[in-house]
N, C-alpha and C positions, 0 to 999 in steps of 0.2 A: 503494500499499500504506500502510495507518496500522498504527503499531506502539501497541497498547493498552497492554502492558506490558512491562516488562525485568525479569526477578528472576536474581540469583546466588545458587545456594545454599550451604550452609556446609560442603559437601563437598570442598573444595578447587578449585572453579571450574565446576560446570555452571551454564550460562546457558541460561533458559528465555524465551522471547519469545513473546507472545500477539499475533496480527496479524488485521486485518479488511479489509475492501475489495481483495482479492487473490484470483487464480483459486483458490488453496488455501488459504484463512483457518483459523486453529488456532494451536496451539502447536507451537512449534520448539524443540528443544533440543539444546544441544550439551553432550556430558559433560565431566566433569572430566579433565583432562589424566592424571591418578592411574588412570583406567580401563584406558587402553591408547593406542597410537598405530598407526594412524592412527585418529582419531575420525571416528565418524559422525553426521551431522545426522539427526535423526528429527523427523517430523512426525506428530502426533497420535499418537505412539507406534509409529508405523511409521518402521524405519531407511530413509534414502535410501541409493541406492547412491552412491558417491563419483564425482563428475564426471557424474553423470545429467543430462537435461535440466531435472528438477525442480529439483535442487540449484543448477546454473548459472542458471537463471530466480530463483531465489530469492536467490542472490549479488546478481545485476544489481539486482534489487530494493532489496537492502539498501544497496549502493552508491549508487543514487538517491535512498535515503531519507537517507542520510548527507550528500550534497550539499545536497538541500534543508534539513537542519536543521543545516547546518554555522554558522549564526550563533547556535544556541542551545547550543552545547556548551562554550564556556567551559573549553576544554582549558587555555589560556594561565594562567587563574584559578586551575585547581588545580594547576598546576605552582607557581605563586606563592603558594599558600594562606597559607603561614606568613608571607611577606613582606607580606602585604595588610595595610593598615590596617583596611580594612571588610572582614569576612567576607562571602562571597555568600549570599543568603538559602537557606532549605532548597529551596524551588522551583528556583532556579537550580543547587543541587549535585545535586537529582535530575535535572534535564534533563542535566547534564554527565555523570553516572554512566551515564545511559541510553545516550548517545550514546557513550561510550567503551564500553560493552558490546556494541554493535551493531557498532563499529568492530573490536573484537577478533573477534567471530564472523566478519564479512566478509575480516578478514585472515587468519584461521585456514583458512578455506575456501579461499582464494586461495593460499595458501603451505604447505599442510598436507604434512607429511610421507608419501610415498607407501608407505612399507612399516615394518613394526614393528622399529626398530631396538635391539637389548640395550642395556640400561644398563650403562655400564662404573663 
């Protein structure tokens, strides 16, 4: 799977990924946490069922992509950004943000709440 782009909307956290070289290419969207819980992954504007074979296959591909791109993540650099004498380049920062957003989606899909819990 090739991730062409990863965008985070300014609505509080919607993440949209565009993928190619995959059985189901296109746009995958995880809505903002402000929408409701649990959140459903959508593919090309079609909501996927939680735990469906399509969702589980996509999660497995995300995990593989994360492993393959771990060298580009620069997560430690982001944590220490203010302490660094030399800031990462814009390209390095974009790779780190992309990696982090993909990690966020994978972690959410793997550990999402199973019921809609009321806020207290």
